A tleap script that builds the chain and sets N, CA, C and O, in Angstrom:
source leaprc.protein.ff14SB
mol = sequence {
  NMET ASP GLU GLU LYS VAL THR GLU GLN MET
  THR VAL LEU VAL VAL GLU PRO GLY TYR ALA
  PRO TYR GLU LYS THR ILE PRO HIE GLU LEU
  HIE ALA MET GLN GLU ILE VAL GLY GLY LEU
  ILE THR ALA ILE TYR PRO TYR GLU GLU PRO
  VAL GLY ILE VAL ALA ASN ASP GLU GLY LEU
  LEU LEU GLY MET ASP PHE ASN ARG SER VAL
  GLU GLY GLY TYR GLY GLY LEU VAL GLY PRO
  PHE PHE VAL CYS GLY LEU THR GLU ASP SER
  PHE CYS SER LEU PRO PRO ASP GLN MET GLU
  ARG PHE LYS LYS LYS PHE HIE LYS ALA GLU
  ILE LEU VAL GLY PHE CYS GLY ASN GLU PRO
  VAL THR LEU LYS VAL GLU PRO LYS GLN LYS
  ASN ALA THR PRO GLU LYS GLN ARG LYS PRO
  PRO SER GLN GLU CARG
}
set mol.1.N position { 98.725 49.396 202.026 }
set mol.1.CA position { 99.279 50.787 202.302 }
set mol.1.C position { 100.487 50.815 202.965 }
set mol.1.O position { 101.241 51.756 202.717 }
set mol.2.N position { 100.886 49.812 203.909 }
set mol.2.CA position { 102.236 49.378 204.583 }
set mol.2.C position { 103.122 49.206 203.517 }
set mol.2.O position { 104.306 49.461 203.741 }
set mol.3.N position { 102.767 48.795 202.313 }
set mol.3.CA position { 103.868 48.414 201.416 }
set mol.3.C position { 104.220 49.749 200.913 }
set mol.3.O position { 105.389 49.965 200.595 }
set mol.4.N position { 103.242 50.752 200.798 }
set mol.4.CA position { 103.405 52.171 200.211 }
set mol.4.C position { 104.808 52.544 201.267 }
set mol.4.O position { 105.992 52.554 200.929 }
set mol.5.N position { 104.265 52.815 202.534 }
set mol.5.CA position { 105.190 53.235 203.282 }
set mol.5.C position { 106.668 52.603 203.504 }
set mol.5.O position { 107.526 53.214 204.142 }
set mol.6.N position { 106.864 51.501 203.002 }
set mol.6.CA position { 107.771 50.735 202.958 }
set mol.6.C position { 108.622 51.265 201.822 }
set mol.6.O position { 109.823 51.202 202.085 }
set mol.7.N position { 108.307 51.816 200.524 }
set mol.7.CA position { 109.087 52.202 199.692 }
set mol.7.C position { 109.379 53.615 199.763 }
set mol.7.O position { 110.483 54.086 199.492 }
set mol.8.N position { 108.097 54.470 200.233 }
set mol.8.CA position { 108.873 55.400 200.855 }
set mol.8.C position { 109.703 56.056 202.018 }
set mol.8.O position { 109.922 57.266 201.972 }
set mol.9.N position { 110.138 55.346 202.987 }
set mol.9.CA position { 111.037 55.466 203.839 }
set mol.9.C position { 111.939 54.119 203.909 }
set mol.9.O position { 111.539 52.976 203.687 }
set mol.10.N position { 113.056 54.463 204.216 }
set mol.10.CA position { 114.068 53.217 204.605 }
set mol.10.C position { 114.611 53.406 205.662 }
set mol.10.O position { 114.801 54.566 206.027 }
set mol.11.N position { 115.062 52.193 206.549 }
set mol.11.CA position { 116.124 52.245 207.880 }
set mol.11.C position { 117.289 52.219 207.254 }
set mol.11.O position { 117.415 51.497 206.265 }
set mol.12.N position { 118.141 52.851 207.628 }
set mol.12.CA position { 119.751 52.278 207.435 }
set mol.12.C position { 120.349 52.687 208.644 }
set mol.12.O position { 119.851 53.380 209.532 }
set mol.13.N position { 121.781 52.044 208.563 }
set mol.13.CA position { 122.817 52.248 209.461 }
set mol.13.C position { 123.665 53.361 209.109 }
set mol.13.O position { 124.339 53.146 208.101 }
set mol.14.N position { 123.822 54.463 209.637 }
set mol.14.CA position { 124.767 55.641 209.537 }
set mol.14.C position { 126.240 55.379 210.113 }
set mol.14.O position { 126.355 55.129 211.313 }
set mol.15.N position { 127.333 55.427 209.311 }
set mol.15.CA position { 128.528 55.488 210.331 }
set mol.15.C position { 129.195 56.541 209.811 }
set mol.15.O position { 129.262 56.799 208.610 }
set mol.16.N position { 129.742 57.220 210.786 }
set mol.16.CA position { 130.410 58.559 210.184 }
set mol.16.C position { 131.594 58.292 211.206 }
set mol.16.O position { 131.543 57.628 212.241 }
set mol.17.N position { 132.889 59.108 210.552 }
set mol.17.CA position { 133.921 59.200 211.289 }
set mol.17.C position { 134.484 59.372 212.507 }
set mol.17.O position { 134.742 60.551 212.749 }
set mol.18.N position { 134.802 58.489 213.474 }
set mol.18.CA position { 135.178 58.604 214.591 }
set mol.18.C position { 133.857 58.599 215.774 }
set mol.18.O position { 133.890 59.026 216.927 }
set mol.19.N position { 132.580 57.882 214.948 }
set mol.19.CA position { 131.269 57.581 216.209 }
set mol.19.C position { 130.926 56.277 215.447 }
set mol.19.O position { 130.987 55.735 214.343 }
set mol.20.N position { 130.475 56.095 216.897 }
set mol.20.CA position { 129.546 54.690 216.278 }
set mol.20.C position { 128.346 54.524 215.649 }
set mol.20.O position { 127.413 55.272 215.943 }
set mol.21.N position { 128.211 53.610 214.777 }
set mol.21.CA position { 127.258 53.764 213.962 }
set mol.21.C position { 125.803 53.730 214.765 }
set mol.21.O position { 125.656 53.252 215.890 }
set mol.22.N position { 124.801 54.309 213.989 }
set mol.22.CA position { 123.509 54.757 214.466 }
set mol.22.C position { 122.517 54.610 213.227 }
set mol.22.O position { 122.833 55.046 212.120 }
set mol.23.N position { 121.042 53.838 213.518 }
set mol.23.CA position { 120.030 53.809 212.763 }
set mol.23.C position { 119.531 55.060 212.514 }
set mol.23.O position { 119.437 55.934 213.375 }
set mol.24.N position { 119.199 55.180 211.337 }
set mol.24.CA position { 118.554 56.246 211.002 }
set mol.24.C position { 117.368 55.867 209.729 }
set mol.24.O position { 117.623 55.023 208.870 }
set mol.25.N position { 116.323 56.477 209.761 }
set mol.25.CA position { 114.854 56.330 208.860 }
set mol.25.C position { 115.063 57.528 208.078 }
set mol.25.O position { 115.028 58.687 208.492 }
set mol.26.N position { 115.286 57.118 206.892 }
set mol.26.CA position { 115.169 58.247 205.997 }
set mol.26.C position { 114.266 58.383 204.622 }
set mol.26.O position { 114.605 57.342 204.059 }
set mol.27.N position { 113.620 58.821 204.011 }
set mol.27.CA position { 112.942 59.422 202.714 }
set mol.27.C position { 113.892 58.419 201.817 }
set mol.27.O position { 115.111 58.360 201.977 }
set mol.28.N position { 113.110 57.579 200.780 }
set mol.28.CA position { 113.760 56.758 200.002 }
set mol.28.C position { 114.149 57.628 198.555 }
set mol.28.O position { 113.891 57.277 197.403 }
set mol.29.N position { 114.787 58.758 198.966 }
set mol.29.CA position { 114.995 59.877 197.768 }
set mol.29.C position { 116.664 60.105 197.450 }
set mol.29.O position { 117.473 60.398 198.331 }
set mol.30.N position { 116.877 59.983 196.558 }
set mol.30.CA position { 118.343 60.375 196.094 }
set mol.30.C position { 118.805 61.725 197.059 }
set mol.30.O position { 119.903 61.632 197.608 }
set mol.31.N position { 118.080 62.848 197.257 }
set mol.31.CA position { 118.352 64.046 197.935 }
set mol.31.C position { 119.085 63.529 199.400 }
set mol.31.O position { 120.208 63.708 199.870 }
set mol.32.N position { 117.988 62.869 199.827 }
set mol.32.CA position { 118.134 62.084 201.355 }
set mol.32.C position { 119.415 61.646 201.663 }
set mol.32.O position { 120.149 62.180 202.494 }
set mol.33.N position { 119.754 60.398 200.802 }
set mol.33.CA position { 120.911 59.636 200.791 }
set mol.33.C position { 122.102 60.802 200.375 }
set mol.33.O position { 123.068 60.726 201.135 }
set mol.34.N position { 122.193 61.567 199.618 }
set mol.34.CA position { 123.180 62.651 199.343 }
set mol.34.C position { 123.499 63.450 200.919 }
set mol.34.O position { 124.618 63.619 201.404 }
set mol.35.N position { 122.298 63.829 201.471 }
set mol.35.CA position { 122.443 64.440 202.377 }
set mol.35.C position { 123.547 63.968 203.678 }
set mol.35.O position { 124.358 64.593 204.362 }
set mol.36.N position { 123.125 62.604 203.617 }
set mol.36.CA position { 123.791 61.693 204.860 }
set mol.36.C position { 125.166 61.951 204.369 }
set mol.36.O position { 125.831 62.671 205.114 }
set mol.37.N position { 125.804 61.493 203.184 }
set mol.37.CA position { 127.118 61.187 202.804 }
set mol.37.C position { 127.551 62.598 202.360 }
set mol.37.O position { 128.701 62.669 201.928 }
set mol.38.N position { 126.967 63.513 202.385 }
set mol.38.CA position { 127.597 65.066 202.270 }
set mol.38.C position { 128.021 65.275 200.647 }
set mol.38.O position { 129.090 65.814 200.359 }
set mol.39.N position { 127.043 64.778 199.576 }
set mol.39.CA position { 127.731 64.978 198.368 }
set mol.39.C position { 126.978 64.030 197.361 }
set mol.39.O position { 125.892 63.566 197.709 }
set mol.40.N position { 127.577 63.681 195.961 }
set mol.40.CA position { 127.088 62.629 195.389 }
set mol.40.C position { 127.497 61.367 195.857 }
set mol.40.O position { 128.554 61.204 196.466 }
set mol.41.N position { 126.627 60.384 195.571 }
set mol.41.CA position { 126.860 59.147 196.044 }
set mol.41.C position { 127.167 58.015 195.218 }
set mol.41.O position { 126.650 57.943 194.103 }
set mol.42.N position { 128.028 57.026 195.673 }
set mol.42.CA position { 128.491 55.659 195.036 }
set mol.42.C position { 128.053 54.735 195.701 }
set mol.42.O position { 128.044 54.914 196.919 }
set mol.43.N position { 127.627 53.662 195.260 }
set mol.43.CA position { 127.767 52.106 196.140 }
set mol.43.C position { 128.723 51.398 195.851 }
set mol.43.O position { 129.447 51.398 194.855 }
set mol.44.N position { 128.712 50.570 197.066 }
set mol.44.CA position { 129.876 49.222 196.956 }
set mol.44.C position { 128.970 48.122 197.175 }
set mol.44.O position { 127.767 48.211 197.423 }
set mol.45.N position { 129.665 47.070 197.059 }
set mol.45.CA position { 128.552 45.796 197.069 }
set mol.45.C position { 129.973 44.691 197.751 }
set mol.45.O position { 130.475 43.852 197.003 }
set mol.46.N position { 130.405 44.840 199.027 }
set mol.46.CA position { 131.764 44.120 199.460 }
set mol.46.C position { 131.417 42.689 200.125 }
set mol.46.O position { 132.299 41.910 200.485 }
set mol.47.N position { 130.159 42.451 200.235 }
set mol.47.CA position { 129.489 41.149 200.681 }
set mol.47.C position { 128.621 40.344 199.871 }
set mol.47.O position { 127.945 40.708 198.909 }
set mol.48.N position { 128.722 39.246 200.360 }
set mol.48.CA position { 127.956 38.310 199.577 }
set mol.48.C position { 126.511 38.338 200.144 }
set mol.48.O position { 125.676 37.769 199.441 }
set mol.49.N position { 126.126 38.841 201.166 }
set mol.49.CA position { 125.005 39.175 201.491 }
set mol.49.C position { 124.056 40.231 200.662 }
set mol.49.O position { 124.592 40.929 199.801 }
set mol.50.N position { 122.936 40.324 200.866 }
set mol.50.CA position { 122.227 41.568 199.967 }
set mol.50.C position { 122.446 42.840 200.498 }
set mol.50.O position { 121.467 43.584 200.563 }
set mol.51.N position { 123.722 43.317 200.960 }
set mol.51.CA position { 123.432 44.808 201.253 }
set mol.51.C position { 124.678 45.443 200.609 }
set mol.51.O position { 125.763 44.939 200.318 }
set mol.52.N position { 124.074 47.057 200.431 }
set mol.52.CA position { 125.243 47.917 200.029 }
set mol.52.C position { 125.758 48.965 200.575 }
set mol.52.O position { 124.987 49.613 201.283 }
set mol.53.N position { 126.821 49.338 200.470 }
set mol.53.CA position { 127.430 50.582 201.476 }
set mol.53.C position { 127.363 51.779 200.491 }
set mol.53.O position { 127.937 51.697 199.405 }
set mol.54.N position { 126.518 53.136 200.931 }
set mol.54.CA position { 126.469 54.126 200.200 }
set mol.54.C position { 127.327 54.968 200.605 }
set mol.54.O position { 127.122 55.487 201.703 }
set mol.55.N position { 128.491 55.331 199.861 }
set mol.55.CA position { 129.651 56.617 200.515 }
set mol.55.C position { 129.657 57.822 199.540 }
set mol.55.O position { 128.964 57.982 198.536 }
set mol.56.N position { 130.429 58.484 199.976 }
set mol.56.CA position { 130.617 60.126 198.886 }
set mol.56.C position { 131.281 59.767 197.689 }
set mol.56.O position { 132.271 59.062 197.887 }
set mol.57.N position { 131.087 59.982 196.751 }
set mol.57.CA position { 131.876 59.346 195.657 }
set mol.57.C position { 132.918 60.406 195.452 }
set mol.57.O position { 133.965 60.024 194.929 }
set mol.58.N position { 132.815 61.615 195.761 }
set mol.58.CA position { 134.281 62.541 195.915 }
set mol.58.C position { 134.957 62.872 197.055 }
set mol.58.O position { 135.708 63.829 197.246 }
set mol.59.N position { 134.601 61.932 197.846 }
set mol.59.CA position { 135.096 61.883 199.403 }
set mol.59.C position { 136.551 62.231 199.377 }
set mol.59.O position { 137.025 63.296 199.773 }
set mol.60.N position { 137.132 61.342 198.930 }
set mol.60.CA position { 138.775 61.877 198.737 }
set mol.60.C position { 139.159 63.424 198.124 }
set mol.60.O position { 139.967 64.217 198.607 }
set mol.61.N position { 138.475 63.563 197.130 }
set mol.61.CA position { 138.651 64.788 196.367 }
set mol.61.C position { 138.613 65.796 197.267 }
set mol.61.O position { 139.506 66.643 197.258 }
set mol.62.N position { 137.576 65.849 198.171 }
set mol.62.CA position { 136.918 67.104 198.969 }
set mol.62.C position { 137.671 66.766 200.400 }
set mol.62.O position { 137.317 67.457 201.355 }
set mol.63.N position { 138.621 65.820 200.612 }
set mol.63.CA position { 139.529 65.981 201.608 }
set mol.63.C position { 138.741 65.122 202.849 }
set mol.63.O position { 139.391 65.001 203.888 }
set mol.64.N position { 137.717 64.668 202.819 }
set mol.64.CA position { 136.820 64.190 204.153 }
set mol.64.C position { 137.522 63.095 204.677 }
set mol.64.O position { 138.042 62.171 204.051 }
set mol.65.N position { 137.488 63.275 205.807 }
set mol.65.CA position { 138.356 62.491 206.951 }
set mol.65.C position { 137.776 60.624 206.745 }
set mol.65.O position { 136.712 60.078 206.459 }
set mol.66.N position { 139.082 60.197 207.062 }
set mol.66.CA position { 139.053 58.679 207.040 }
set mol.66.C position { 137.956 58.126 207.735 }
set mol.66.O position { 137.549 58.768 208.704 }
set mol.67.N position { 137.393 57.067 207.440 }
set mol.67.CA position { 136.146 56.599 208.074 }
set mol.67.C position { 136.103 55.053 208.788 }
set mol.67.O position { 136.115 54.846 210.002 }
set mol.68.N position { 136.058 54.197 207.899 }
set mol.68.CA position { 136.378 52.667 208.249 }
set mol.68.C position { 136.881 51.944 207.148 }
set mol.68.O position { 136.693 52.363 206.005 }
set mol.69.N position { 137.561 50.805 207.391 }
set mol.69.CA position { 138.065 50.090 206.254 }
set mol.69.C position { 137.198 49.122 205.888 }
set mol.69.O position { 136.213 48.845 206.572 }
set mol.70.N position { 137.483 48.550 204.816 }
set mol.70.CA position { 136.424 47.502 204.456 }
set mol.70.C position { 137.280 46.583 203.669 }
set mol.70.O position { 137.984 46.958 202.731 }
set mol.71.N position { 137.202 45.547 204.029 }
set mol.71.CA position { 138.113 44.079 203.316 }
set mol.71.C position { 137.612 43.656 202.146 }
set mol.71.O position { 136.590 44.234 201.776 }
set mol.72.N position { 138.052 42.793 201.446 }
set mol.72.CA position { 138.061 42.503 200.097 }
set mol.72.C position { 138.187 43.278 198.879 }
set mol.72.O position { 137.485 43.296 197.868 }
set mol.73.N position { 139.649 44.165 199.323 }
set mol.73.CA position { 140.002 44.671 197.947 }
set mol.73.C position { 139.250 46.341 198.168 }
set mol.73.O position { 139.603 47.100 197.265 }
set mol.74.N position { 138.568 46.805 198.911 }
set mol.74.CA position { 138.120 47.801 198.686 }
set mol.74.C position { 138.462 48.873 199.418 }
set mol.74.O position { 137.726 49.860 199.437 }
set mol.75.N position { 139.682 48.823 200.154 }
set mol.75.CA position { 140.394 49.686 200.833 }
set mol.75.C position { 139.611 50.196 202.082 }
set mol.75.O position { 138.925 49.449 202.779 }
set mol.76.N position { 139.760 51.431 202.288 }
set mol.76.CA position { 138.838 52.319 203.109 }
set mol.76.C position { 138.023 53.182 202.422 }
set mol.76.O position { 138.083 53.570 201.255 }
set mol.77.N position { 137.012 53.505 203.585 }
set mol.77.CA position { 135.953 54.535 203.345 }
set mol.77.C position { 136.455 55.673 203.876 }
set mol.77.O position { 137.180 55.591 204.868 }
set mol.78.N position { 136.105 57.103 203.213 }
set mol.78.CA position { 136.320 58.222 203.950 }
set mol.78.C position { 134.459 58.745 203.630 }
set mol.78.O position { 133.532 58.415 202.891 }
set mol.79.N position { 134.729 59.689 204.677 }
set mol.79.CA position { 133.893 60.553 205.023 }
set mol.79.C position { 132.245 59.688 205.544 }
set mol.79.O position { 132.210 58.457 205.565 }
set mol.80.N position { 131.221 60.381 205.859 }
set mol.80.CA position { 130.075 59.458 206.322 }
set mol.80.C position { 129.474 58.482 205.353 }
set mol.80.O position { 129.431 58.852 204.179 }
set mol.81.N position { 128.967 57.207 205.675 }
set mol.81.CA position { 128.667 56.765 204.623 }
set mol.81.C position { 127.414 55.395 205.259 }
set mol.81.O position { 127.601 55.093 206.438 }
set mol.82.N position { 126.570 54.851 204.739 }
set mol.82.CA position { 125.236 54.090 205.229 }
set mol.82.C position { 125.202 52.916 204.727 }
set mol.82.O position { 125.261 52.712 203.514 }
set mol.83.N position { 125.083 51.834 205.775 }
set mol.83.CA position { 124.767 50.515 205.246 }
set mol.83.C position { 123.266 50.264 204.941 }
set mol.83.O position { 122.468 50.724 205.758 }
set mol.84.N position { 122.783 49.590 203.865 }
set mol.84.CA position { 121.276 49.425 203.568 }
set mol.84.C position { 121.347 47.892 202.773 }
set mol.84.O position { 122.339 47.288 202.365 }
set mol.85.N position { 119.876 47.508 202.720 }
set mol.85.CA position { 119.703 46.455 202.611 }
set mol.85.C position { 119.433 46.942 200.667 }
set mol.85.O position { 119.401 48.069 200.173 }
set mol.86.N position { 119.279 45.531 199.965 }
set mol.86.CA position { 119.274 45.711 198.445 }
set mol.86.C position { 118.101 44.811 198.185 }
set mol.86.O position { 117.894 43.711 198.698 }
set mol.87.N position { 117.270 45.537 197.191 }
set mol.87.CA position { 116.336 44.595 196.498 }
set mol.87.C position { 117.050 44.189 194.973 }
set mol.87.O position { 118.257 44.252 194.737 }
set mol.88.N position { 116.088 43.800 194.106 }
set mol.88.CA position { 116.848 43.343 192.858 }
set mol.88.C position { 117.151 44.391 192.253 }
set mol.88.O position { 118.117 44.303 191.494 }
set mol.89.N position { 116.337 45.946 192.391 }
set mol.89.CA position { 117.191 46.730 191.361 }
set mol.89.C position { 116.747 48.403 192.366 }
set mol.89.O position { 116.296 49.486 191.992 }
set mol.90.N position { 117.029 48.032 193.295 }
set mol.90.CA position { 117.098 49.387 194.353 }
set mol.90.C position { 117.671 49.197 195.856 }
set mol.90.O position { 117.933 48.025 196.128 }
set mol.91.N position { 117.882 50.026 196.752 }
set mol.91.CA position { 118.415 49.952 198.104 }
set mol.91.C position { 116.718 49.876 198.968 }
set mol.91.O position { 115.650 50.253 198.486 }
set mol.92.N position { 116.925 49.342 200.175 }
set mol.92.CA position { 115.884 49.065 201.087 }
set mol.92.C position { 116.418 49.206 202.665 }
set mol.92.O position { 117.552 49.474 203.061 }
set mol.93.N position { 115.578 49.015 203.191 }
set mol.93.CA position { 115.794 49.171 204.246 }
set mol.93.C position { 116.748 47.685 205.011 }
set mol.93.O position { 116.393 46.544 204.718 }
set mol.94.N position { 117.844 47.913 205.902 }
set mol.94.CA position { 118.571 46.894 206.498 }
set mol.94.C position { 117.647 46.053 207.229 }
set mol.94.O position { 117.034 46.644 208.119 }
set mol.95.N position { 117.370 44.724 207.066 }
set mol.95.CA position { 116.988 44.247 208.132 }
set mol.95.C position { 117.372 43.894 209.377 }
set mol.95.O position { 118.571 43.629 209.461 }
set mol.96.N position { 116.619 43.787 210.563 }
set mol.96.CA position { 117.187 43.688 211.945 }
set mol.96.C position { 118.325 42.972 212.194 }
set mol.96.O position { 119.196 43.400 212.952 }
set mol.97.N position { 118.397 41.939 211.635 }
set mol.97.CA position { 119.642 40.839 211.726 }
set mol.97.C position { 120.779 41.403 211.387 }
set mol.97.O position { 121.737 41.500 212.155 }
set mol.98.N position { 120.752 41.857 210.096 }
set mol.98.CA position { 122.030 42.620 209.494 }
set mol.98.C position { 122.445 43.812 209.938 }
set mol.98.O position { 123.623 44.164 209.888 }
set mol.99.N position { 121.413 44.583 210.448 }
set mol.99.CA position { 121.491 45.944 211.178 }
set mol.99.C position { 122.310 45.729 212.620 }
set mol.99.O position { 123.131 46.576 212.973 }
set mol.100.N position { 122.101 44.819 213.244 }
set mol.100.CA position { 122.927 44.130 214.217 }
set mol.100.C position { 124.420 43.897 214.104 }
set mol.100.O position { 125.415 44.336 214.680 }
set mol.101.N position { 124.205 43.120 213.231 }
set mol.101.CA position { 125.640 42.551 212.483 }
set mol.101.C position { 126.459 43.601 212.314 }
set mol.101.O position { 127.483 43.733 212.984 }
set mol.102.N position { 126.082 44.438 211.406 }
set mol.102.CA position { 126.821 45.795 211.007 }
set mol.102.C position { 127.047 46.798 212.061 }
set mol.102.O position { 127.950 47.632 212.008 }
set mol.103.N position { 126.314 46.704 212.890 }
set mol.103.CA position { 126.554 47.627 214.122 }
set mol.103.C position { 127.756 47.234 214.677 }
set mol.103.O position { 128.685 48.039 214.740 }
set mol.104.N position { 127.881 45.908 215.158 }
set mol.104.CA position { 129.101 45.320 215.901 }
set mol.104.C position { 130.320 45.531 214.866 }
set mol.104.O position { 131.372 46.049 215.241 }
set mol.105.N position { 130.114 45.095 213.525 }
set mol.105.CA position { 131.206 44.976 212.405 }
set mol.105.C position { 131.831 46.409 212.321 }
set mol.105.O position { 133.057 46.468 212.226 }
set mol.106.N position { 131.039 47.679 212.349 }
set mol.106.CA position { 131.620 49.121 212.170 }
set mol.106.C position { 131.793 49.687 213.608 }
set mol.106.O position { 132.347 50.786 213.629 }
set mol.107.N position { 131.392 49.102 214.975 }
set mol.107.CA position { 131.316 49.806 216.008 }
set mol.107.C position { 132.498 50.615 216.389 }
set mol.107.O position { 132.249 51.793 216.646 }
set mol.108.N position { 134.028 50.140 216.502 }
set mol.108.CA position { 134.904 50.577 216.497 }
set mol.108.C position { 135.294 51.796 215.614 }
set mol.108.O position { 135.214 51.743 214.386 }
set mol.109.N position { 135.692 52.823 216.242 }
set mol.109.CA position { 136.145 53.717 215.091 }
set mol.109.C position { 137.564 53.858 214.569 }
set mol.109.O position { 138.412 53.915 215.461 }
set mol.110.N position { 137.973 53.920 213.424 }
set mol.110.CA position { 139.407 53.530 212.865 }
set mol.110.C position { 140.123 55.030 212.792 }
set mol.110.O position { 139.598 56.101 212.487 }
set mol.111.N position { 141.439 54.760 213.157 }
set mol.111.CA position { 142.427 56.253 212.867 }
set mol.111.C position { 143.297 55.350 211.805 }
set mol.111.O position { 143.760 54.222 211.972 }
set mol.112.N position { 143.370 56.238 210.622 }
set mol.112.CA position { 144.484 55.447 209.617 }
set mol.112.C position { 145.882 55.955 209.793 }
set mol.112.O position { 146.256 57.128 209.784 }
set mol.113.N position { 146.692 54.704 209.979 }
set mol.113.CA position { 147.995 55.139 210.442 }
set mol.113.C position { 148.796 54.807 209.104 }
set mol.113.O position { 149.973 55.125 209.274 }
set mol.114.N position { 148.618 54.382 208.079 }
set mol.114.CA position { 149.412 54.088 206.724 }
set mol.114.C position { 148.788 53.058 205.741 }
set mol.114.O position { 147.618 52.699 205.874 }
set mol.115.N position { 149.507 52.639 204.856 }
set mol.115.CA position { 149.304 51.762 204.113 }
set mol.115.C position { 150.146 50.559 203.807 }
set mol.115.O position { 151.371 50.649 203.734 }
set mol.116.N position { 149.534 49.494 203.636 }
set mol.116.CA position { 150.270 48.336 203.273 }
set mol.116.C position { 150.012 47.632 201.740 }
set mol.116.O position { 149.436 46.551 201.623 }
set mol.117.N position { 150.435 48.274 200.796 }
set mol.117.CA position { 149.868 48.176 199.603 }
set mol.117.C position { 148.737 49.029 199.065 }
set mol.117.O position { 148.730 50.224 198.771 }
set mol.118.N position { 147.805 48.132 199.010 }
set mol.118.CA position { 146.443 49.404 198.780 }
set mol.118.C position { 145.303 48.950 199.917 }
set mol.118.O position { 144.105 49.232 199.924 }
set mol.119.N position { 145.885 48.345 200.648 }
set mol.119.CA position { 145.215 48.013 202.140 }
set mol.119.C position { 145.529 48.929 203.509 }
set mol.119.O position { 146.476 48.839 204.291 }
set mol.120.N position { 144.561 49.702 203.508 }
set mol.120.CA position { 144.542 50.534 205.010 }
set mol.120.C position { 145.265 49.943 206.156 }
set mol.120.O position { 144.994 48.809 206.554 }
set mol.121.N position { 146.037 50.566 206.614 }
set mol.121.CA position { 146.647 49.801 208.370 }
set mol.121.C position { 145.896 50.992 209.297 }
set mol.121.O position { 146.193 52.186 209.279 }
set mol.122.N position { 145.074 50.494 209.934 }
set mol.122.CA position { 144.037 51.176 211.370 }
set mol.122.C position { 144.515 50.741 212.499 }
set mol.122.O position { 145.185 49.745 212.775 }
set mol.123.N position { 143.953 51.888 213.334 }
set mol.123.CA position { 144.097 51.737 214.716 }
set mol.123.C position { 142.752 51.793 215.267 }
set mol.123.O position { 142.107 52.830 215.112 }
set mol.124.N position { 142.162 50.632 216.002 }
set mol.124.CA position { 140.547 50.597 215.997 }
set mol.124.C position { 140.545 51.303 217.494 }
set mol.124.O position { 141.452 51.061 218.291 }
set mol.125.N position { 139.599 52.076 217.767 }
set mol.125.CA position { 139.623 53.157 218.915 }
set mol.125.C position { 137.994 53.110 219.356 }
set mol.125.O position { 137.079 52.735 218.624 }
set mol.126.N position { 137.868 53.608 220.803 }
set mol.126.CA position { 136.694 53.503 221.172 }
set mol.126.C position { 135.804 54.940 220.558 }
set mol.126.O position { 136.200 56.100 220.667 }
set mol.127.N position { 134.540 54.497 219.914 }
set mol.127.CA position { 133.871 55.776 219.176 }
set mol.127.C position { 133.157 56.695 220.018 }
set mol.127.O position { 132.800 56.298 221.128 }
set mol.128.N position { 132.914 57.787 219.674 }
set mol.128.CA position { 132.147 58.847 220.337 }
set mol.128.C position { 130.568 58.453 220.024 }
set mol.128.O position { 130.188 57.760 219.080 }
set mol.129.N position { 129.925 58.927 220.819 }
set mol.129.CA position { 128.262 58.680 220.833 }
set mol.129.C position { 127.805 59.718 220.030 }
set mol.129.O position { 128.073 60.907 220.200 }
set mol.130.N position { 126.960 59.146 218.964 }
set mol.130.CA position { 126.017 60.284 218.453 }
set mol.130.C position { 125.107 60.617 219.551 }
set mol.130.O position { 124.860 59.755 220.394 }
set mol.131.N position { 124.585 61.784 219.624 }
set mol.131.CA position { 123.423 62.278 220.368 }
set mol.131.C position { 122.348 61.712 219.483 }
set mol.131.O position { 122.488 61.397 218.301 }
set mol.132.N position { 121.153 61.614 220.276 }
set mol.132.CA position { 120.189 61.138 219.725 }
set mol.132.C position { 119.360 62.086 219.152 }
set mol.132.O position { 118.723 61.774 218.146 }
set mol.133.N position { 119.241 63.454 219.743 }
set mol.133.CA position { 118.504 64.655 219.390 }
set mol.133.C position { 119.381 65.636 219.228 }
set mol.133.O position { 119.619 66.463 220.108 }
set mol.134.N position { 120.026 65.615 217.886 }
set mol.134.CA position { 121.130 66.839 217.786 }
set mol.134.C position { 120.430 68.244 217.645 }
set mol.134.O position { 121.019 69.288 217.925 }
set mol.135.N position { 119.260 68.198 217.236 }
set mol.135.CA position { 118.459 69.456 217.179 }
set mol.135.C position { 118.548 70.295 218.118 }
set mol.135.O position { 118.948 71.444 217.925 }
set mol.136.N position { 118.160 69.805 219.360 }
set mol.136.CA position { 118.132 70.201 220.875 }
set mol.136.C position { 119.661 70.824 221.097 }
set mol.136.O position { 119.677 71.949 221.597 }
set mol.137.N position { 120.804 70.287 220.815 }
set mol.137.CA position { 121.973 70.696 220.898 }
set mol.137.C position { 122.237 72.224 220.315 }
set mol.137.O position { 122.621 73.165 221.010 }
set mol.138.N position { 121.909 72.285 218.691 }
set mol.138.CA position { 122.028 73.193 218.226 }
set mol.138.C position { 121.311 74.727 218.066 }
set mol.138.O position { 121.503 75.691 217.325 }
set mol.139.N position { 120.358 74.403 219.200 }
set mol.139.CA position { 119.623 75.612 219.346 }
set mol.139.C position { 120.198 76.514 220.209 }
set mol.139.O position { 120.646 76.047 221.257 }
set mol.140.N position { 120.280 77.553 220.040 }
set mol.140.CA position { 120.947 78.599 221.192 }
set mol.140.C position { 120.464 78.688 222.305 }
set mol.140.O position { 119.311 78.264 222.381 }
set mol.141.N position { 120.930 79.106 223.275 }
set mol.141.CA position { 120.181 79.232 224.426 }
set mol.141.C position { 119.294 80.431 224.452 }
set mol.141.O position { 119.671 81.423 223.828 }
set mol.142.N position { 118.239 80.461 225.056 }
set mol.142.CA position { 117.332 81.454 225.089 }
set mol.142.C position { 117.963 82.581 225.693 }
set mol.142.O position { 118.747 82.449 226.633 }
set mol.143.N position { 117.618 83.826 225.133 }
set mol.143.CA position { 118.412 85.020 225.678 }
set mol.143.C position { 116.970 85.898 226.734 }
set mol.143.O position { 117.019 87.041 227.190 }
set mol.144.N position { 115.834 84.912 226.862 }
set mol.144.CA position { 114.579 85.791 227.768 }
set mol.144.C position { 115.162 85.734 228.933 }
set mol.144.O position { 116.169 85.088 229.222 }
set mol.145.N position { 114.432 86.519 229.710 }
set mol.145.CA position { 114.663 86.402 231.139 }
set mol.145.C position { 113.424 86.212 231.841 }
set mol.145.O position { 113.420 86.092 233.066 }
savepdb mol mol.pdb
quit
């Protein structure tokens, strides 16, 4: 039964422009992935270890904000993205050791200052913290007396 749960959900590292990365458990479904990135998904595999970065395929066309730079000729990512683990043929939860490593790697927010060839030149800044319970903030105040 536990194996069923593992395939139904996965824990990923969400990285939004200007914010510190945070863990999120999502359904292992295309719609849930699209919701995080704000549209159609694309995946890149810039590291030797079995992790993928899933971002918005149309982020540049949609004018999404610059998020983070990725070394290895990948340039920069725009809009929210998430880091996940990989199996032979699918995405999966990011293991705890990789979760911590990528939290540190993407901790600082980045401001795009320009380009040097195809590589972005960025300024690393302290990130804003994402509230763990955004639903409570969005609720309008009660008008009852």
